[in-house]
Every structure is written in structure tokens, then in C-alpha cells.
C-alpha positions as CSV (number, residue, x, y, z in Angstrom):
1,M,114.2,145.1,110.6
2,A,113.4,142.0,112.6
3,F,110.8,141.1,110.3
4,W,113.1,141.3,107.3
5,L,115.7,139.2,109.1
6,A,113.0,136.6,110.1
7,A,111.8,136.5,106.3
8,C,115.3,135.8,104.9
9,G,115.7,133.2,107.5
10,Q,112.8,131.2,106.1
11,Q,114.0,130.8,102.7
12,K,115.6,127.3,101.7
13,P,118.6,127.3,99.8
14,S,118.0,125.4,96.2
15,Q,120.2,122.6,95.7
16,P,121.3,121.9,92.1
17,P,120.4,118.3,90.8
18,L,122.9,115.6,91.3
19,P,124.7,114.5,88.0
20,K,123.9,111.4,86.5
21,T,127.2,109.1,86.8
22,P,127.8,106.6,84.2
23,S,127.4,103.9,86.7
24,D,124.0,104.8,87.3
25,S,122.9,104.7,83.8
26,R,124.7,101.3,83.2
27,L,122.6,100.0,86.4
28,F,119.6,100.9,84.8
29,D,120.8,99.5,81.3
30,M,121.5,96.1,83.2
31,Q,118.0,96.1,84.6
32,R,116.3,96.8,81.4
33,D,118.3,94.2,79.6
34,E,117.3,91.6,82.4
35,L,113.6,92.6,82.1
36,Q,113.9,92.2,78.4
37,R,115.2,88.5,78.7
38,A,112.5,87.6,81.3
39,K,109.9,89.0,78.7
40,A,111.4,86.8,75.9
41,V,111.6,83.7,78.2
42,E,107.9,84.2,79.3
43,Q,106.8,84.5,75.5
44,T,108.6,81.3,74.7
45,V,107.0,79.4,77.4
46,Q,103.7,80.6,76.5
47,Q,104.2,79.7,72.7
48,Q,105.5,76.1,74.1
49,S,102.2,75.9,76.2
50,Q,99.9,77.0,73.3
51,A,101.6,74.4,71.2
52,Q,101.3,71.4,73.7
53,Q,97.6,72.6,74.2
54,H,97.1,72.3,70.6
55,A,98.9,69.0,70.3
56,I,96.5,67.6,73.1
57,D,93.3,69.2,71.4
58,Q,94.5,67.2,68.2
59,Q,94.8,63.8,69.9
60,S,91.4,64.2,72.0
61,Q,89.4,64.8,68.5
């Protein structure tokens, strides 16, 4: 009987997953939006850099 009680005491109660709250999902949406804006800015800067390099190359020929 002592063995049975010791075995029962070793089990951990399972915890249900926490519910997703609207504020949590909105937080991730805001971070995703900021990342998309940063990528768009980076792309614009790269395009301008390429255009400027092209113009420099044209002048040096």
C-alpha cells in the first residue's frame, strides 16, 4: 500500500493551455506590421542605393 501511495504522489497534474487573449494576438499583429514596414523601408533604401550607383557608373564611363 505504501508503494501505491508513493506512485500516486509522483504524478504531476496536467495544466490546460492558457487561453489566447485578444490583446496577445494584437500585440503580435503590431510587431508583424512593424516588421513589414521595416522591410519596405529597407527595400526602398536598397533601390535608391542601386539607382545612385548606376548613375555614378554612367558618369564615370
